[in-house]
C-alpha positions in Angstrom: 1.0 -12.9 19.2 3.5 -10.5 18.7 2.3 -6.8 18.3 4.6 -6.2 15.5 3.3 -6.4 11.9 6.3 -5.6 9.8 9.9 -6.1 10.9 12.8 -5.0 8.4 16.1 -6.4 9.7 19.2 -5.1 7.8 17.2 -4.8 4.7 19.3 -3.7 1.6 19.1 -4.0 -2.3 21.9 -3.6 -4.8 21.9 -3.6 -8.5 24.7 -3.6 -11.1 24.8 -0.7 -13.3 26.9 0.5 -16.2 29.2 2.5 -13.6 29.2 -0.5 -11.1 27.4 -1.7 -7.8 24.5 0.4 -6.9 22.9 0.2 -3.5 19.2 1.6 -3.5 18.4 0.3 0.3 21.0 0.1 2.5 20.5 -1.5 6.0 17.2 -0.8 6.8 16.3 -1.6 10.2 12.7 -0.7 11.9 9.4 -2.3 13.2 5.7 -1.2 12.9 3.0 -2.2 15.5 -0.4 -3.7 14.4 -2.7 -0.5 13.3 0.0 1.7 13.2 0.3 4.5 10.1 3.8 5.5 8.8 4.9 7.8 6.6 8.2 7.1 4.3 9.3 10.3 2.8 12.5 11.5 1.0 13.8 13.1 -2.1 13.2 11.3 -5.4 15.7 8.8 -5.9 16.1 8.1 -2.1 14.9 4.4 -2.3 11.3 4.8 -1.3 9.7 2.9 -4.1 12.0 0.2 -4.1 11.9 -0.4 -0.4 8.0 -0.6 -0.8 8.6 -3.2 -3.2 10.6 -5.3 -0.6 8.0 -5.0 2.2 5.5 -6.0 0.1 7.4 -9.0 -1.5 7.4 -7.5 -4.9 11.2 -7.5 -4.9 13.6 -9.8 -3.0 16.5 -7.9 -0.7 20.0 -8.6 -1.8 20.9 -9.0 1.9 18.3 -9.1 5.3 14.6 -9.9 5.5 11.2 -8.5 5.9 9.1 -10.2 8.5 5.3 -9.5 7.6 2.8 -10.9 10.1 5.5 -13.6 11.5 6.3 -14.7 8.2 9.7 -14.2 6.4 9.3 -13.0 3.0 12.7 -14.3 2.1 12.0 -17.7 2.8 8.5 -17.8 0.5 8.9 -18.7 -3.5 7.2 -16.4 -5.9 3.8 -18.0 -5.7 3.5 -18.0 -1.7 4.5 -14.1 -1.8 1.6 -13.6 -4.2 -1.1 -15.7 -2.1 0.2 -13.6 0.9 -0.3 -10.3 -1.1 -3.7 -11.4 -2.0 -4.6 -12.3 1.7 -3.0 -9.7 3.5 -1.9 -6.8 1.8 -3.8 -3.7 0.0 -2.4 -1.4 -2.4 -3.6 2.2 -3.5 -1.3 4.0 -6.0 -1.3 7.2 -7.9 -2.5 6.0 -10.9 -5.4 4.3 -9.5 -4.7 0.9 -11.7 -8.4 0.6 -12.2 -9.2 -2.1 -15.2 -10.9 0.0 -18.0 -13.3 -2.5 -19.1 -14.9 -3.3 -15.7 -17.3 -1.6 -13.8 -16.4 -0.2 -10.3 -18.4 -3.2 -8.7 -16.2 -5.7 -10.6 -12.9 -4.0 -9.8 -13.7 -4.0 -6.2 -14.8 -8.1 -6.7 -11.3 -8.8 -8.8 -9.2 -9.4 -5.8 -11.9 -11.1 -3.6 -12.6 -13.1 -6.6 -9.2 -14.2 -7.1 -8.8 -15.0 -3.3 -11.7 -17.1 -3.2 -13.3 -14.8 -0.6 -16.7 -15.6 1.2 -19.4 -13.3 0.5 -17.6 -11.5 -2.1 -20.4 -9.8 -3.8 -21.8 -8.3 -0.4 -18.1 -7.3 0.5 -17.6 -5.3 -2.7 -20.9 -3.5 -2.5 -20.1 -2.7 1.1 -16.8 -1.2 0.5 -18.2 0.9 -2.2 -21.0 1.9 0.1 -18.3 2.7 2.6 -16.6 5.3 0.2 -19.9 6.6 -1.0 -20.1 5.4 -4.5 -23.0 3.0 -3.8 -25.1 4.5 -7.0 -21.8 4.0 -9.2 -21.4 0.4 -8.9 -22.1 0.0 -12.6 -20.2 3.1 -14.1 -16.8 2.5 -15.8 -13.5 4.3 -14.7 -13.9 6.8 -17.6 -17.5 7.5 -16.5 -15.8 8.3 -13.0 -14.1 11.6 -12.0 -10.4 11.3 -10.7 -11.7 11.5 -7.1 -14.5 8.5 -7.6 -11.8 6.3 -9.6 -9.3 6.8 -6.2 -12.1 5.9 -4.0 -13.0 2.6 -6.1 -9.4 1.9 -5.7 -9.5 2.4 -2.1 -12.8 0.3 -1.6 -11.1 -2.5 -3.3 -7.9 -2.5 -0.9 -10.0 -2.4 2.2 -12.5 -5.1 1.0 -9.9 -7.9 1.0 -9.4 -6.7 4.9 -6.0 -6.5 4.5 -3.2 -6.5 7.3 -1.4 -4.0 5.9 -2.0 -0.9 3.4 0.5 0.3 0.9 -0.4 3.9 -0.1 2.0 4.9 -3.0 1.4 8.8 -3.6 -2.6 8.3 -3.2 -3.3 12.0 -4.1 -0.8 13.2 -6.7 -3.2 13.0 -9.5 -5.9 15.0 -7.4 -6.8 18.6 -7.0 -6.4 19.8 -3.6 -10.0 19.6 -2.2 -10.6 16.2 -3.4 -7.1 15.0 -2.2 -7.9 16.1 1.2 -11.2 14.5 1.1 -9.7 11.1 -0.1 -7.2 11.2 2.5 -9.5 11.6 5.3 -11.6 8.6 4.0 -8.2 6.7 4.0 -7.4 7.5 7.6 -11.0 6.7 8.7 -10.9 3.5 7.0 -7.5 2.7 8.6 -8.6 3.6 12.1 -12.0 1.5 11.6 -10.1 -1.7 10.1 -7.2 -1.5 12.1 -5.3 -1.8 9.4 -1.3 -0.8 9.5 -1.1 2.1 7.0 2.3 2.5 5.1 2.3 5.9 3.2 4.7 6.9 0.6 4.6 10.7 0.0 6.2 13.9 -1.0 3.6 15.9 0.7 4.4 17.0 4.3 1.0 17.7 5.5 0.0 14.0 4.6 3.3 12.5 6.6 2.4 14.7 9.3 -0.9 12.9 10.0 1.2 9.5 10.4 2.1 8.5 14.1 5.5 7.0 12.6 8.0 8.4 10.0 10.5 6.8 8.0 12.7 9.3 6.1 15.3 8.0 3.4 18.4 9.6 2.4 20.4 8.0 -0.2 18.9 4.5 0.5 19.5 4.9 4.2 17.4 5.5 6.8 17.7 8.8 9.2 17.5 8.5 12.6 14.2 9.0 14.3 
């Protein structure tokens, strides 16, 4: 089995705007091994979010390709990419994206239900226990602090046992102390699960905790 989980080959994305053709991601090439941790950094507008969308199969490149766990995403239709995301990819975002009418347990259960995962209730309960929220399973998001909501989001991401986890500015809405606790937990779970972590951040302290670094400048990858 190939040790590389993510391979980007000449990955490019262009849009047509009022002033003509705009290249947002320009000929990106890199490889990430299994269980690696990688920070994606760069100024606002440098192409970080677009690159994340391409790597996750949320968008399709204008040129090039992304291979995830041996599968060329450009060869899959939208439904197949959605199935792959459910089975192999986890997401943790700045805005948490919890469903307001579902309890913490129900939020963690949702992707497991959609994927018809075995032992999903036990897996969801264990995930919440692992992030220290065993006593908060029946609470709605509005009854949880920001740090607790982010921990529910982390539990939801890891409950599916993904091969790849994207964390997009995951501490942007948290105070410094809570942010540090959340990131400690994220890296700890990442090591335990052997998940490849791609962390999009403006925070150099967080970027410094990753073994790999991708720095974007005007859509291009700076030499490492």
